[in-house]
C-alpha positions in Angstrom: 7.8 10.3 4.9 4.0 11.0 6.0 2.6 11.1 9.6 0.9 7.6 8.7 4.1 6.0 7.4 6.5 3.7 9.0 10.0 3.1 7.9 10.2 -0.7 8.4 13.6 -2.8 7.9 14.1 -6.7 8.1 17.8 -7.4 8.2 19.6 -11.2 8.5 22.3 -9.8 10.9 24.1 -13.0 10.6 24.8 -12.4 14.4 25.7 -9.4 16.8 27.4 -10.7 19.6 30.4 -8.8 18.4 30.2 -5.2 20.1 32.0 -3.4 17.1 29.4 -5.2 14.8 26.3 -4.6 17.2 27.4 -0.3 16.9 27.9 -0.4 13.4 24.2 -1.8 12.7 22.4 0.1 15.5 24.4 3.2 14.1 23.2 2.4 10.5 19.3 1.9 11.6 19.1 5.0 13.2 20.8 6.8 9.9 18.1 5.3 8.2 15.4 7.0 10.5 14.3 3.2 11.1 11.0 3.0 12.9 10.8 -0.5 13.4 13.6 -2.9 12.7 13.1 -7.1 13.0 16.7 -8.1 13.3 17.0 -12.0 12.3 19.4 -14.7 13.2 21.6 -12.3 16.3 22.7 -15.0 17.7 22.5 -13.0 21.1 22.5 -14.9 24.8 20.6 -13.2 27.4 24.1 -11.1 28.3 24.6 -9.7 24.9 20.7 -9.1 24.6 20.8 -6.7 27.3 23.6 -4.8 25.8 21.6 -4.6 22.5 18.9 -2.9 24.5 21.5 -0.2 25.9 22.4 1.1 22.7 19.0 1.4 21.2 16.6 4.3 22.4 13.1 2.7 22.4 11.6 -0.8 22.7 13.5 -4.2 22.1 11.4 -7.3 21.9 12.8 -11.2 21.2 11.4 -13.9 20.1 13.2 -16.9 21.1 13.4 -20.0 19.4 15.1 -23.5 19.9 18.2 -22.1 18.8 20.5 -18.9 19.7 20.6 -18.7 15.8 17.0 -18.2 15.0 16.2 -15.8 17.7 14.6 -12.6 16.1 15.1 -8.8 17.6 12.4 -6.2 16.8 13.4 -2.7 17.8 11.1 0.0 18.1 11.6 3.8 18.1 10.0 5.3 21.4 7.1 6.9 19.9 5.8 3.9 17.8 4.5 1.9 20.7 
């Protein structure tokens, strides 16, 4: 990819509270050289959210809606933002 391109992925993960599933998803995003990912329907509470932030090198932002099911997380590489 050129210097002005961003590899963007949107993924309905259908819950990543499970440690193994969360690890596999983060590992897969890294293998795809993902610059920015939108993870939908994460079902993460505050404790699990912190664990996601520990696994990803870069920024993690969340949008909390009225239910855990509808929460989304944006994960970005360090050099994007």
